[in-house]
Residue, then its C-alpha position, 0 to 999 in steps of 0.5 A: m691570215f690568223s689561225q683560229a687559235s691565234v684569233f681565240m688568243l687575241i680575243l683572250l688578250l683583249v678580255a685580259v686588257a679589258a680586265k686589267n689581268q697582267s698575268l694573262i696579258v703576259a701569258v697570252l703574248f708570251l704564247l703568241v710570240i712563241k707560235w709566231i716566231g715558229l718555236g711552238d712545235k718544240l715548246f708547247p709540248l714542253f709547257q703542257q707536260k711541265g708547265i704546272n710544275i714549273g709554275v707551282t715551283i715558282i710560286t713556291i719560291a715566291v712563298l719561301t723568299p721571306i724565310v730565306t730573307g729573314e723576314i719570317g722566321f722562328k720568332q714570328l712562327g712562335e707569335a703565330v701559334k698564339s693566335s687563333y686567326a693564325w691557326i685558322a689561316l694554317g687550316a685554310g692554307i692546308l685545305v687550299a693546298i689539298i684542294a689544288a692538288s686535285g686542281i692539277d690532276l683535273l687540268k692534266n686530265d681535262p685541259h678543256i677545263t682550263t678555258a672555262l676557268v680562265f673565262g671565270t676568272i676574267l669575268a670575276v676580275a672584270l665584273f666583280n673586282g675579283v683577284a686572279v689567284g690562278p687556275l689551280i685553286g679554281a681547278g681544285i674547287a671545280y674538282l671538289a664541286m664535281k665530286i660532290v655533284h657526282f656523289f649526289t647524282h649517284l646517291g639514289g642508285 
């Protein structure tokens, strides 16, 4: 009746509903509808090749919107540079962006990592009241941790 992939997605949907993860609910339903109406063969390769870049572009639009609406301008930037917390936030923003860039490479080269990241995110949201920040930063942190483990495991020889 249902393929293994559809059953897997339906399980993800149940977990997403239980965790109240709206982004995952929408994503799973969107993909299942595309699969079930027969457009998967045409659209899934596009999503796999361009999806992360499209998502990053949408996030960038959301981040830039307060600038274009005038909510954030040079005045706010000038005020921000006077705050030590703003400098910490600036550094954190730079660090997160660099780490997330490594996450893009990891997701492209090891797509199975995405499954583990999704489950980890769902567990954190459901069990620890975490916030789903997305797979890019998770993949970036995973990439960084893998590099650290690789460094220490190859340190002795």
